[in-house]
C-alpha positions as CSV (number, residue, x, y, z in Angstrom):
1,X,131.8,-120.0,-72.4
2,X,135.5,-119.1,-71.8
3,X,136.5,-122.0,-74.0
4,X,134.6,-120.5,-76.9
5,X,136.2,-117.1,-76.5
6,X,139.4,-117.9,-78.4
7,X,137.4,-119.3,-81.3
8,X,135.3,-116.2,-81.3
9,X,138.4,-114.0,-81.4
10,X,139.8,-116.0,-84.4
11,X,136.5,-115.6,-86.3
12,X,136.5,-111.8,-85.6
13,X,140.1,-111.5,-86.7
14,X,139.4,-113.4,-89.8
15,X,136.5,-111.1,-90.7
16,X,138.6,-108.0,-90.1
17,X,141.4,-109.5,-92.1
18,X,139.1,-110.2,-95.0
19,X,137.7,-106.7,-94.9
20,X,141.2,-105.2,-94.9
21,X,142.3,-107.5,-97.8
22,X,139.3,-106.5,-99.8
23,X,140.1,-102.8,-99.4
24,X,143.6,-103.1,-100.8
25,X,144.3,-100.8,-103.8
26,X,144.3,-102.8,-107.1
27,X,145.6,-101.3,-110.3
28,X,145.0,-102.6,-113.8
29,X,144.9,-101.5,-117.4
30,X,141.8,-101.1,-119.5
31,X,142.8,-101.2,-123.2
32,X,141.4,-98.6,-125.5
33,X,142.3,-96.9,-128.8
34,X,145.4,-94.7,-128.9
35,X,145.4,-91.4,-127.1
36,X,142.5,-91.8,-124.7
37,X,142.6,-88.2,-123.7
38,X,139.2,-87.6,-122.0
39,X,136.6,-89.8,-120.3
40,X,133.0,-89.4,-119.1
41,X,130.6,-91.8,-117.5
42,X,127.4,-92.7,-119.4
43,X,125.4,-93.8,-116.4
44,X,122.2,-95.0,-118.2
45,X,124.2,-97.3,-120.4
46,X,126.6,-98.4,-117.6
47,X,129.8,-97.5,-119.5
48,X,132.6,-95.1,-119.9
49,X,133.0,-93.1,-123.1
50,X,136.6,-92.4,-124.1
51,X,137.8,-89.8,-126.6
52,X,140.6,-91.6,-128.5
53,X,142.9,-90.0,-131.1
54,X,146.4,-90.8,-132.3
55,X,148.3,-87.7,-131.7
56,X,151.8,-88.7,-132.8
57,X,152.9,-87.9,-136.3
58,X,154.0,-90.9,-138.4
59,X,151.4,-93.2,-136.8
60,X,148.2,-94.5,-138.4
61,X,145.3,-92.1,-138.0
62,X,142.8,-93.2,-135.5
63,X,139.9,-91.0,-134.3
64,X,137.1,-92.7,-132.4
65,X,134.9,-92.7,-129.4
66,X,135.4,-95.9,-127.5
67,X,133.0,-97.4,-125.0
68,X,134.1,-99.4,-121.9
69,X,131.6,-101.7,-120.2
70,X,131.8,-101.0,-116.5
71,X,130.9,-104.6,-115.6
72,X,133.7,-106.3,-117.4
73,X,136.0,-103.6,-118.8
74,X,135.4,-104.7,-122.4
75,X,136.3,-101.9,-124.8
76,X,134.9,-101.4,-128.3
77,X,134.4,-98.5,-130.8
78,X,131.1,-96.8,-130.4
79,X,129.9,-96.4,-134.0
80,X,128.9,-93.0,-135.4
81,X,125.7,-92.8,-137.6
82,X,124.7,-90.1,-140.1
83,X,128.2,-88.6,-139.8
84,X,129.0,-86.2,-142.6
85,X,132.1,-86.4,-144.8
86,X,134.4,-84.5,-142.5
87,X,137.5,-85.6,-140.4
88,X,137.0,-86.8,-136.9
89,X,139.9,-86.3,-134.5
90,X,138.3,-86.0,-131.0
91,X,139.9,-84.1,-128.1
92,X,138.0,-82.9,-125.0
93,X,134.3,-83.7,-124.8
94,X,131.3,-83.4,-122.4
95,X,128.1,-85.3,-121.8
96,X,125.0,-83.2,-121.1
97,X,121.3,-83.9,-121.0
98,X,119.4,-81.1,-122.9
99,X,115.5,-81.2,-122.9
100,X,115.6,-84.8,-121.7
101,X,117.9,-86.0,-124.4
102,X,121.6,-87.1,-123.6
103,X,124.1,-85.5,-126.0
104,X,127.9,-85.8,-126.4
105,X,129.6,-82.6,-127.5
106,X,133.1,-83.3,-128.9
107,X,136.0,-81.0,-129.8
108,X,137.1,-82.1,-133.3
109,X,140.4,-81.2,-135.0
110,X,140.5,-81.6,-138.8
111,X,144.3,-82.0,-139.0
112,X,144.2,-80.1,-142.2
113,X,146.6,-77.3,-143.5
114,X,144.3,-74.6,-142.0
115,X,144.2,-76.3,-138.6
116,X,140.4,-76.3,-138.8
117,X,138.5,-77.2,-135.6
118,X,134.8,-77.7,-134.8
119,X,132.5,-79.0,-132.1
120,X,130.4,-82.0,-133.0
121,X,127.1,-82.8,-131.2
122,X,125.9,-86.4,-131.1
123,X,122.8,-87.9,-129.6
124,X,123.8,-90.8,-127.3
125,X,122.1,-94.0,-128.1
126,X,122.8,-97.4,-126.6
127,X,124.3,-98.8,-129.8
128,X,125.7,-95.7,-131.5
129,X,126.4,-91.9,-131.5
130,X,123.9,-90.2,-133.8
131,X,125.3,-87.1,-135.5
132,X,123.2,-84.0,-134.8
133,X,125.2,-80.9,-135.6
134,X,128.6,-79.4,-136.3
135,X,129.5,-76.0,-134.7
136,X,132.1,-73.9,-136.5
137,X,133.2,-70.3,-136.0
138,X,136.2,-68.0,-136.3
139,X,136.4,-67.8,-132.5
140,X,136.9,-71.5,-132.3
141,X,140.6,-70.9,-132.6
142,X,142.6,-73.7,-130.9
143,X,140.0,-75.5,-128.7
144,X,141.1,-77.9,-126.0
145,X,138.2,-78.7,-123.8
146,X,134.5,-77.7,-123.3
147,X,131.7,-77.8,-120.9
148,X,128.0,-77.8,-121.8
149,X,125.2,-76.1,-119.8
150,X,121.7,-77.8,-119.4
151,X,120.3,-75.3,-122.0
152,X,122.7,-76.5,-124.7
153,X,125.0,-73.5,-124.6
154,X,128.7,-74.2,-124.0
155,X,132.1,-72.8,-123.0
156,X,135.3,-73.9,-124.5
157,X,139.0,-73.2,-123.9
158,X,141.3,-71.9,-126.6
159,X,144.8,-72.8,-125.5
160,X,146.3,-70.0,-127.7
161,X,145.1,-67.1,-129.8
162,X,146.3,-68.5,-133.2
163,X,146.7,-72.0,-134.6
164,X,150.5,-71.5,-134.7
165,X,152.1,-73.9,-132.1
166,X,155.0,-71.4,-131.7
167,X,152.7,-69.0,-130.0
168,X,152.9,-71.1,-126.9
169,X,156.4,-69.7,-126.6
170,X,156.0,-66.2,-128.0
171,X,152.7,-65.4,-126.4
172,X,152.3,-67.7,-123.4
173,X,149.2,-65.8,-122.2
174,X,147.4,-66.0,-125.5
175,X,144.7,-68.4,-124.3
176,X,141.0,-67.6,-123.9
177,X,137.5,-68.9,-123.0
178,X,134.9,-68.8,-125.7
179,X,131.1,-69.1,-125.4
180,X,128.4,-70.2,-127.8
181,X,124.7,-70.0,-127.0
182,X,124.1,-73.3,-129.0
183,X,122.9,-71.3,-132.0
184,X,124.7,-68.5,-133.8
185,X,126.0,-66.3,-131.0
186,X,129.8,-66.7,-130.3
187,X,132.0,-64.5,-128.1
188,X,135.2,-64.5,-126.1
189,X,134.4,-64.2,-122.4
190,X,137.9,-64.2,-120.9
191,X,141.4,-63.8,-122.3
192,X,145.1,-63.4,-121.6
193,X,145.2,-66.8,-120.0
194,X,148.2,-69.1,-119.9
195,X,147.1,-72.3,-121.5
196,X,143.5,-72.7,-120.3
197,X,142.6,-76.3,-120.3
198,X,139.8,-78.3,-118.5
199,X,136.4,-76.9,-117.9
200,X,133.4,-77.8,-115.7
201,X,130.2,-76.0,-114.9
202,X,127.7,-76.4,-112.0
203,X,125.0,-74.2,-110.5
204,X,125.9,-71.1,-112.6
205,X,129.5,-71.4,-111.7
206,X,132.3,-72.2,-114.2
207,X,135.6,-73.8,-113.3
208,X,138.7,-73.5,-115.4
209,X,141.9,-75.5,-115.0
210,X,145.0,-73.9,-116.5
211,X,148.2,-75.6,-117.4
212,X,150.5,-72.6,-117.1
213,X,148.6,-70.0,-115.0
214,X,149.2,-71.8,-111.7
215,X,145.5,-71.5,-111.1
216,X,142.2,-73.2,-111.0
217,X,139.8,-70.3,-111.6
218,X,136.1,-70.0,-110.8
219,X,133.6,-67.6,-112.4
220,X,130.0,-66.6,-111.9
221,X,128.0,-67.4,-115.1
222,X,125.7,-64.6,-116.3
223,X,122.4,-65.1,-118.2
224,X,124.0,-63.8,-121.4
225,X,127.0,-66.1,-121.1
226,X,129.4,-63.6,-119.9
227,X,131.5,-64.3,-116.8
228,X,132.1,-62.3,-113.6
229,X,134.0,-62.4,-110.4
230,X,137.0,-64.5,-111.5
231,X,138.7,-66.0,-108.4
232,X,141.5,-68.5,-107.8
233,X,140.4,-71.7,-106.1
234,X,143.7,-73.5,-106.3
235,X,147.3,-72.6,-107.2
236,X,148.5,-76.0,-108.5
237,X,150.5,-75.8,-111.8
238,X,150.1,-78.0,-114.8
239,X,146.4,-78.8,-114.6
240,X,144.6,-80.7,-117.3
241,X,140.9,-81.9,-117.3
242,X,138.3,-81.6,-114.5
243,X,135.6,-84.1,-113.5
244,X,133.2,-83.8,-110.5
245,X,132.9,-86.1,-107.5
246,X,130.4,-84.8,-104.9
247,X,131.9,-81.7,-103.3
248,X,135.2,-82.4,-105.0
249,X,136.7,-81.7,-108.4
250,X,139.1,-84.4,-109.6
251,X,141.9,-82.7,-111.5
252,X,144.7,-84.4,-113.4
253,X,148.0,-82.7,-113.3
254,X,151.3,-82.7,-115.3
255,X,153.8,-81.7,-112.7
256,X,156.7,-81.6,-115.2
257,X,155.5,-79.8,-118.4
258,X,158.9,-80.2,-120.1
259,X,158.8,-84.0,-119.8
260,X,155.1,-83.9,-120.9
261,X,156.1,-82.0,-124.0
262,X,158.9,-84.5,-124.8
263,X,156.4,-87.3,-124.4
264,X,154.8,-86.3,-127.7
265,X,158.1,-86.8,-129.5
266,X,159.7,-89.6,-127.5
267,X,157.2,-92.3,-126.5
268,X,159.6,-93.7,-123.9
269,X,159.7,-90.5,-121.9
270,X,158.4,-90.8,-118.4
271,X,156.1,-87.9,-117.8
272,X,155.0,-87.8,-114.1
273,X,151.3,-87.9,-113.4
274,X,149.4,-86.6,-110.4
275,X,145.7,-86.4,-109.6
276,X,144.1,-84.1,-107.0
277,X,140.7,-83.9,-105.3
278,X,139.9,-80.2,-104.7
279,X,137.0,-79.1,-102.7
280,X,134.7,-77.0,-104.9
281,X,134.0,-74.4,-102.2
282,X,137.1,-74.2,-100.0
283,X,139.9,-75.3,-102.3
284,X,141.1,-77.9,-99.8
285,X,143.3,-80.2,-101.7
286,X,144.1,-84.0,-101.4
287,X,146.6,-85.9,-103.5
288,X,144.9,-89.1,-104.6
289,X,147.4,-90.4,-107.2
290,X,151.1,-89.9,-107.8
291,X,153.4,-91.6,-110.3
292,X,156.7,-90.9,-111.9
293,X,155.4,-92.0,-115.3
294,X,156.2,-95.6,-114.9
295,X,152.6,-96.8,-114.4
296,X,151.0,-94.1,-116.6
297,X,152.8,-91.4,-118.5
298,X,151.1,-88.0,-119.1
299,X,147.7,-88.7,-117.5
300,X,145.1,-86.2,-118.6
301,X,141.7,-87.0,-116.8
302,X,140.8,-88.5,-113.5
303,X,137.2,-89.9,-113.1
304,X,135.9,-91.4,-109.9
305,X,133.1,-94.0,-109.8
306,X,132.4,-95.3,-106.3
307,X,135.7,-96.5,-104.9
308,X,137.4,-96.7,-108.3
309,X,139.6,-94.0,-110.0
310,X,140.0,-94.1,-113.7
311,X,142.9,-92.2,-115.3
312,X,143.2,-91.4,-119.0
313,X,146.3,-90.2,-120.9
314,X,147.1,-88.0,-123.9
315,X,149.1,-90.8,-125.6
316,X,149.3,-94.5,-124.8
317,X,146.5,-97.0,-125.4
318,X,144.9,-97.7,-122.1
319,X,143.0,-96.3,-119.1
320,X,144.5,-97.0,-115.7
321,X,141.9,-98.4,-113.3
322,X,142.6,-98.1,-109.6
323,X,140.2,-99.8,-107.3
324,X,140.0,-98.6,-103.6
325,X,142.1,-95.7,-104.8
326,X,142.0,-93.8,-101.4
327,X,143.5,-96.8,-99.5
């Protein structure tokens, strides 16, 4: 029996070594279209949906929703059907099931002289996105992100109070949260915000990430769409989009907003990227990704699926996939 003990130890050590090796963090790129700013998981179809739009002037126009197969990382354009003769330049988006039907709601910028914006609703099919409706209103001023409630109403963030980009300097607290009941009622439900950005809702609570407010705010959603009891859950600066992961919110952060701004003009700029997991109830915060911009520059959304973290970016042409991201 004693003679077998060394062999037994070797076998055990080999097993533990394999387990440790299998848990090593692995990073890879998943190619997409340019500017994959936002991502959501389409669970029934086992894929990611990616909002892609070329945001740099002088580059060929590209505005598409890409799909990424979760089993092999294959990336292709998801076709749009019955789409009207209007521009399509997607920004933030959200997936929500309303009355048993899965829909994708997409912020759409026309890129015209009037800086027109709209929100486009698609029915999600396995083979395409079927156009349902376009929402437009004067209160849809400079939309950045949105979150849809199970009844089809939605909140959206206006990052400024006019379409003039200079207002970010002259009126840094010109941002607001807008609300639409999914029909004809539109209203501003909070204002005087410093670049409101990512939104998420759950159990009659709204979460708002701000880029220049040094705050992740929470609100209580009222039956008429108004908001009450604004509170600060986190004081991290430079926040972008929000995604849920159990009791945590995954929040992408631009820790250096000047370098992030330069990235739009100078593609070689290294804009640092960080991603935090923030407890929805306590605000307890964990840093789950940190990079100086070498691996991914200007990341905008973090999405966790199992042990894998996916990061999108405002520019570039890929998602960063990090397996065993907490190791």
